[in-house]
C-alpha positions as CSV (number, residue, x, y, z in Angstrom):
1,M,37.9,-37.8,19.0
2,G,39.4,-36.7,22.4
3,K,37.6,-35.5,25.4
4,R,38.7,-31.9,24.7
5,G,37.2,-32.2,21.2
6,L,33.9,-33.4,22.5
7,I,33.8,-30.6,25.0
8,G,34.5,-28.1,22.2
9,I,31.6,-29.5,20.1
10,T,29.3,-29.4,23.1
11,I,30.1,-25.8,23.8
12,S,29.6,-24.9,20.2
13,L,26.2,-26.6,20.1
14,I,25.2,-24.7,23.3
15,V,26.3,-21.4,21.8
16,L,24.4,-22.1,18.6
17,T,21.3,-23.1,20.5
18,F,21.6,-20.0,22.6
19,W,21.8,-17.6,19.6
20,A,19.1,-19.5,17.8
21,G,16.9,-19.1,20.9
22,L,17.7,-15.4,20.9
23,A,16.7,-15.0,17.3
24,L,13.5,-16.9,17.8
25,A,12.7,-14.8,20.9
26,A,13.3,-11.7,18.8
27,S,10.7,-12.8,16.2
28,P,7.1,-12.7,17.5
29,R,4.9,-15.7,16.9
30,S,2.3,-13.5,15.3
31,A,2.1,-10.0,13.8
32,A,-0.7,-7.8,12.8
33,L,-0.9,-6.2,9.3
34,A,-3.2,-3.2,8.9
35,T,-5.0,-2.7,5.7
36,H,-8.0,-0.7,4.3
37,A,-11.5,-2.2,4.6
38,V,-12.4,-5.7,3.3
39,G,-13.2,-5.5,-0.4
40,T,-10.5,-2.9,-1.2
41,G,-7.3,-3.6,-3.2
42,Y,-5.2,-2.9,-0.1
43,N,-7.0,-5.6,1.9
44,A,-6.5,-8.1,-0.9
45,M,-2.8,-7.3,-1.0
46,G,-2.5,-7.7,2.8
47,V,-4.2,-11.1,2.6
48,G,-1.6,-12.2,-0.1
49,I,1.4,-10.9,1.9
50,A,0.1,-12.4,5.1
51,T,-0.4,-15.8,3.4
52,V,3.1,-16.0,2.0
53,V,4.8,-14.8,5.2
54,S,2.8,-17.1,7.4
55,R,3.5,-20.1,5.1
56,H,7.3,-19.6,5.1
57,T,8.2,-18.2,8.5
58,P,7.4,-19.0,12.1
59,I,5.4,-15.7,12.2
60,T,1.6,-15.9,11.7
61,V,0.5,-12.6,10.1
62,R,-3.1,-11.5,10.9
63,V,-4.7,-9.0,8.6
64,Q,-6.6,-6.2,10.4
65,P,-9.0,-4.1,8.2
66,F,-9.4,-0.5,9.1
67,A,-11.2,2.4,7.5
68,G,-7.8,3.8,6.6
69,P,-4.3,4.6,7.8
70,P,-5.4,7.4,10.2
71,A,-7.1,4.7,12.2
72,W,-3.8,2.8,12.9
73,L,-0.8,5.0,12.3
74,A,-1.0,6.6,15.7
75,D,-0.9,3.1,17.3
76,M,2.1,2.2,15.1
77,D,3.8,5.3,16.3
78,K,3.4,4.1,19.9
79,G,4.6,0.6,19.1
80,Q,1.1,-0.9,19.3
81,Q,0.7,-1.9,15.6
82,D,3.3,-4.1,13.8
83,M,2.8,-3.5,10.1
84,G,0.6,-1.8,7.6
85,I,0.2,-1.0,3.9
86,L,0.5,2.7,2.8
87,T,0.7,4.7,-0.4
88,S,3.8,6.8,-0.8
89,A,1.5,9.8,-0.4
90,D,0.2,8.6,2.9
91,A,3.7,7.7,4.0
92,V,5.3,11.1,3.4
93,S,2.4,13.2,4.6
94,S,2.0,11.2,7.8
95,Y,5.7,11.1,8.5
96,K,6.0,14.9,8.1
97,G,2.6,15.7,9.6
98,I,1.4,17.7,6.6
99,I,-1.7,18.0,4.4
100,I,-4.3,15.6,6.0
101,Y,-2.1,14.7,9.0
102,K,-2.0,17.3,11.9
103,K,0.8,15.4,13.7
104,P,3.9,13.8,12.4
105,F,4.3,10.0,12.9
106,K,8.1,9.6,12.8
107,N,8.3,5.9,13.8
108,T,7.1,4.4,10.5
109,R,9.7,2.4,8.5
110,I,9.6,0.8,5.1
111,L,10.0,-3.0,5.0
112,A,9.6,-3.1,1.2
113,V,8.4,-0.9,-1.7
114,G,5.8,-2.9,-3.5
115,G,3.9,-2.4,-6.7
116,T,1.9,0.6,-7.8
117,L,-1.6,1.7,-6.8
118,K,-3.8,2.6,-9.7
119,L,-7.0,4.6,-9.0
120,S,-9.8,6.2,-10.9
121,F,-13.5,6.8,-11.1
122,F,-15.7,4.1,-12.4
123,V,-19.2,4.4,-14.0
124,P,-21.8,2.1,-15.5
125,K,-20.4,0.2,-18.5
126,D,-23.0,1.7,-20.9
127,S,-22.5,5.3,-19.5
128,P,-21.4,8.0,-22.0
129,I,-18.9,9.3,-19.5
130,E,-15.4,8.6,-20.7
131,T,-13.0,11.0,-18.7
132,V,-13.1,12.9,-15.5
133,A,-13.9,16.0,-17.5
134,D,-17.3,14.5,-18.1
135,L,-18.1,14.3,-14.3
136,K,-19.0,18.0,-14.1
137,G,-22.4,18.1,-12.3
138,K,-22.5,14.4,-11.6
139,R,-23.0,12.7,-8.2
140,I,-19.6,11.8,-6.8
141,P,-18.6,10.4,-3.4
142,T,-16.9,13.0,-1.2
143,D,-15.5,13.7,2.3
144,F,-14.2,10.3,3.4
145,P,-13.5,11.3,7.1
146,G,-12.5,7.7,7.9
147,I,-9.9,7.6,5.1
148,P,-9.0,11.2,4.2
149,I,-6.3,10.1,1.7
150,V,-9.1,9.0,-0.6
151,R,-10.6,12.5,-0.5
152,L,-7.1,13.8,-1.5
153,S,-6.6,11.3,-4.3
154,S,-10.1,11.7,-5.8
155,T,-9.7,15.5,-5.6
156,A,-6.4,15.2,-7.4
157,A,-8.0,13.2,-10.2
158,L,-10.7,15.8,-10.7
159,A,-8.1,18.5,-10.8
160,T,-6.5,16.9,-13.9
161,A,-9.6,18.2,-15.7
162,G,-9.6,21.5,-13.8
163,L,-12.5,20.4,-11.7
164,T,-13.1,20.8,-7.9
165,Y,-15.7,19.7,-5.4
166,D,-17.6,22.8,-6.4
167,D,-18.1,21.4,-9.9
168,I,-19.8,18.1,-8.9
169,T,-22.8,17.1,-6.9
170,K,-21.3,16.0,-3.6
171,V,-22.5,12.8,-1.9
172,P,-20.7,12.6,1.5
173,V,-19.6,9.1,2.6
174,S,-17.6,7.9,5.6
175,D,-15.2,5.5,3.9
176,M,-14.6,3.2,1.0
177,A,-17.2,0.6,2.1
178,A,-19.8,3.4,2.4
179,S,-18.9,4.7,-1.0
180,I,-19.3,1.3,-2.6
181,Q,-22.7,0.9,-0.9
182,A,-23.8,4.3,-2.1
183,Y,-23.0,3.2,-5.7
184,M,-24.8,-0.1,-5.2
185,E,-27.9,1.8,-4.0
186,G,-27.9,4.0,-7.1
187,R,-27.0,7.2,-5.2
188,L,-23.9,7.9,-7.3
189,D,-23.2,8.5,-11.0
190,A,-19.6,7.5,-10.5
191,G,-17.6,5.7,-7.8
192,W,-13.9,5.8,-6.8
193,I,-11.9,2.7,-6.2
194,T,-8.6,0.9,-6.7
195,V,-8.2,-0.7,-10.1
196,G,-8.3,-4.4,-9.5
197,A,-10.0,-4.2,-6.1
198,P,-12.2,-7.3,-5.4
199,A,-15.3,-5.1,-4.8
200,T,-15.1,-4.1,-8.5
201,Q,-15.9,-7.6,-9.5
202,E,-19.0,-7.6,-7.4
203,L,-20.1,-4.2,-8.7
204,N,-19.5,-5.5,-12.2
205,T,-21.7,-8.5,-11.6
206,R,-24.5,-6.9,-9.6
207,K,-24.8,-3.6,-11.5
208,G,-24.7,-4.7,-15.1
209,G,-21.1,-3.9,-15.7
210,V,-18.7,-1.1,-14.8
211,K,-15.9,0.7,-16.6
212,F,-13.1,2.9,-15.3
213,I,-12.7,6.3,-16.9
214,S,-9.5,8.2,-17.7
215,I,-7.9,11.1,-15.9
216,I,-6.5,13.9,-18.1
217,S,-2.9,12.9,-18.4
218,T,-1.5,16.0,-20.1
219,P,1.6,17.6,-18.5
220,E,-0.7,20.3,-17.1
221,G,-3.1,17.7,-15.7
222,A,-0.3,15.6,-14.2
223,K,1.2,18.7,-12.4
224,R,-2.2,19.7,-11.0
225,M,-2.6,16.1,-9.7
226,A,0.8,15.9,-8.1
227,D,0.5,19.3,-6.5
228,I,-2.6,18.0,-4.6
229,Y,-1.5,14.3,-4.1
230,P,2.3,14.1,-3.5
231,G,4.1,11.3,-5.4
232,S,1.3,10.6,-7.8
233,Y,1.7,10.3,-11.6
234,P,-0.4,9.2,-14.5
235,S,0.0,5.7,-16.0
236,V,-2.0,3.6,-18.5
237,A,-3.9,0.5,-17.4
238,K,-4.0,-1.6,-20.6
239,V,-7.3,-3.1,-21.7
240,G,-8.1,-6.2,-19.8
241,F,-5.7,-5.4,-17.0
242,A,-8.5,-5.7,-14.5
243,T,-12.3,-5.8,-14.3
244,G,-13.7,-2.5,-15.6
245,I,-10.7,-1.7,-17.8
246,V,-12.6,-1.9,-21.1
247,K,-10.0,0.0,-23.0
248,D,-6.5,1.6,-22.4
249,T,-7.3,4.0,-19.5
250,S,-5.1,6.7,-17.9
251,V,-5.3,6.4,-14.1
252,L,-3.8,8.1,-11.0
253,T,-0.8,6.1,-9.9
254,N,1.5,6.0,-6.9
255,D,3.8,3.5,-5.1
256,I,2.8,1.2,-2.3
257,Y,4.8,0.5,0.8
258,L,4.8,-2.4,3.3
259,V,5.7,-0.6,6.5
260,A,6.4,-1.4,10.1
261,G,6.8,0.5,13.3
262,K,10.4,1.0,14.3
263,D,9.7,-1.1,17.4
264,L,9.2,-4.2,15.3
265,S,12.4,-6.2,16.1
266,D,15.1,-6.2,13.5
267,E,15.0,-10.0,13.4
268,A,11.2,-10.0,12.7
269,A,11.6,-7.4,10.0
270,Y,14.5,-9.4,8.5
271,T,12.5,-12.6,8.5
272,I,9.4,-11.1,6.9
273,V,11.3,-9.4,4.1
274,K,13.4,-12.5,3.5
275,A,10.2,-14.5,2.9
276,L,8.9,-11.9,0.5
277,W,12.2,-11.9,-1.3
278,E,12.9,-15.6,-1.5
279,F,9.3,-16.6,-2.2
280,N,8.6,-13.6,-4.4
281,Q,7.1,-15.6,-7.2
282,E,4.2,-16.8,-5.0
283,L,2.9,-13.2,-4.5
284,G,2.1,-12.5,-8.1
285,A,1.2,-16.1,-9.0
286,A,-1.6,-16.2,-6.5
287,Y,-2.6,-12.6,-6.2
288,R,-3.1,-10.4,-9.3
289,L,-2.7,-7.1,-7.3
290,L,0.7,-8.3,-6.1
291,E,2.2,-9.0,-9.6
292,E,4.2,-5.8,-9.4
293,W,5.6,-6.6,-5.9
294,Q,8.9,-7.8,-7.4
295,R,12.4,-7.9,-5.9
296,E,13.8,-5.1,-8.1
297,R,11.2,-2.7,-6.8
298,M,11.7,-3.4,-3.1
299,V,14.6,-1.0,-2.7
300,S,13.7,2.4,-4.2
301,S,15.9,5.4,-4.6
302,Q,12.6,7.4,-4.5
303,A,11.7,6.2,-1.0
304,V,10.1,9.1,1.0
305,I,10.5,7.7,4.5
306,P,13.3,5.6,6.1
307,Y,13.7,1.8,5.8
308,H,13.7,-0.5,8.8
309,P,17.2,-1.7,9.8
310,G,16.0,-5.4,9.6
311,A,15.0,-4.9,6.0
312,I,18.3,-3.1,5.2
313,R,20.2,-6.1,6.6
314,L,18.4,-8.5,4.2
315,F,18.8,-6.2,1.2
316,K,22.5,-5.9,1.9
317,E,22.8,-9.7,2.0
318,K,21.1,-9.9,-1.4
319,G,23.3,-7.1,-2.9
320,A,20.3,-4.8,-3.5
321,W,21.4,-2.1,-1.0
322,T,23.9,0.5,-2.3
323,K,26.0,3.4,-1.0
324,E,23.5,5.7,-2.5
325,M,20.7,4.1,-0.4
326,D,22.9,4.6,2.7
327,A,23.0,8.3,1.8
328,L,19.2,8.4,1.2
329,Q,18.5,6.5,4.5
330,A,20.6,9.0,6.4
331,K,18.8,11.9,4.7
332,R,15.4,10.5,5.5
333,M,16.3,9.8,9.1
334,S,17.4,13.4,9.6
335,E,14.2,14.9,8.2
């Protein structure tokens, strides 16, 4: 090989090293992932996602539990929070500044659409209560100032039976952890939690067994629910699906998003989503609540807020992003 060839190879290696260095610099060594409180389904999902991403990328993901999204969305809007897990209902209402959000947070972007969130009330296993219609007059957790989306979702579930807060005995709590504690102390006749949340297992062990009860999944009930809690729909959790599902049970359901602030670098977003795509089987294999976080769900034509450009790049490489998604992205960005 001649001198000119050696010079060319050297220059090529320098250029490659330069660009690799830029890519590495664009990806942070660590990133924070906001979730609900420890013991909730969202926190368990966050731990699973953080484990997979940290294992397969140079980015160490740290899970940060909060009472709820209102505690971290403002920071994400300012570029001070990297990632978080949201329901589609939280995503659209916070992005537009409606319902429980007084100010729009326009800087939230989807990294991937995950599985579904299933929610319902639970009662003691030997309770005669079978559906939300049976909760009239019962002691129910209410208010949830630390995580107002829970107030919204539980209110929507009651509405499927035509019930409101005026029809139950209100027990004000601050957040999900306080609600669980109130149930443990015997101050509630029914609690409210994610189906599959780790705390349900503890409740089941320490309180002699629990069971989830059904919402009223008629067309009328489903409409009342969706009117209160945008993006929600009824689905059936099959017997044995999770602790407390003692028979086929109709539950409130909505989609879950892994989101990031728009200030998260494109390279970091690309790297994170690539790990979730390429090592997708590890999510469901190790974490029951992440079984639905499958590749075919990551790009959704029902997305209610925009995607992150770094995620779009990965999806285009994998052939999952379509012209229709380009149109949807443009629409969401203009809203």
